[in-house]
N, C-alpha and C positions, 0 to 999 in steps of 0.2 A: 583839319587834320592833315591836308596836304596844301602846299603853297609853292608858288613860282615866284622868284625874284629876279627881276631884269636889271642889266646894267649896261652901261658903255654908250649911252647916249650921249648927245652934245650938240655942239656947233660945227659945222664945216663948210667949207667953200665948196663949189660946184666943181665936180671933177675929183674931189678928195675921197677918202674912205672911212668908215668905221666898222668897228667889230662890235656887235651886241652880244651879251651873254646872259643866258637864263637857266638858273638853278633850281631844280625840284628838290623839296625837302618833306619830311612827314612820314606818315605809314605809307609807304609805296611798297608794293610788290613788284611791280614792273610798268613800264609806261611804253604803251602800245606806239604812240606817235608824238612827236613834238612839232611845232610849227610856229610860224610867227605871222601876225596880222597887223594892220595900221589903220589909223583913222585920222585924217587931216581935219582941219579945223572946218567945219560947217558940212562934212562929208560924212558918209556911212563907213563903218568898218569893212576893209576889204582884205582878202586873203593874199598873203605875200608869198609864202614858201612852207613845206612841211617834209618831215624826214621819218621813215618808219624805223623801227627797231632794227631791221634788217638793212637799213642804209639806202632804201628806195626813197628817192625824192620828186618834188614836184614843185613848180614855180609858177607865179603869175606872169604873164606875158610881158607886163611892164617891166620885170626886173631880171627877165631871162639873160644869161649872159653877163650879168653885173654882180649879182647877189649869188652866194653860195651858203647853203645851210649845213650843218654838220652836228654830231652829237657823239657822247661817250655814255653808252649805256650804264657802265657801272658807276658813273658818278651823277646819272640823271640830269646831265646838262646837255644843251644845244646852244650853239653860236650861229650866228647870221653875219658872214663877212660881207660888207656891202662896198663896192668899188664904183668908181665913176658915178658918183652921187649927182642928182640932178635937183634943182630947186622943187619939182613935183615929188620928190622924196619925202618931203618935210612932213612929219606926221608924228603921231604918237604911237610907238611899236609896241605891240603886245604879244607876249610869248603865252602859248597854248600847249597843253598836254593831255592826252587821252591817257589817264591813269588807272590802272588796275591797283586798287588798295590792299593793306593787309586785312585779314579777317577783322570784322568790328570796326573799321574805319570807312570813311566816306571816300569817293573817287570820282570816276568818270572824266568829264570835260572840264578842266581847270584853267583859270585864267590867270597872269601875272597883274601886276599894277600898273603896268607901262612904263616906258621910257621915252623922253622926248628926242627927237632928232630933226635938226633944223639945218638946212641947206641953204646957205644965202651968202652972197657976195657982198 
């Protein structure tokens, strides 16, 4: 009933930039928070960044100063601007949203399908 669709992944050289997008759709009343996680091959999924409806943000230490998260509450969309990318940023990036659904619909913690980011020379 609620789904998240990520886009914007791809191949970039070290030091380059990418912007990931995540659009939520379905029976949404509001979204309390949206965020990004990533999972590198053979590793556990880890937190990257999140943003609340009021604009409060938090970042993993590994991306502070390089990544910026933003959102448009009216469009139920979040973006992750990734600058100064490093090879260790290579991972599948997943969008996450804490969704308050409309009555009769499911919600809660919703995940996107993921988008691949490869940082390599």
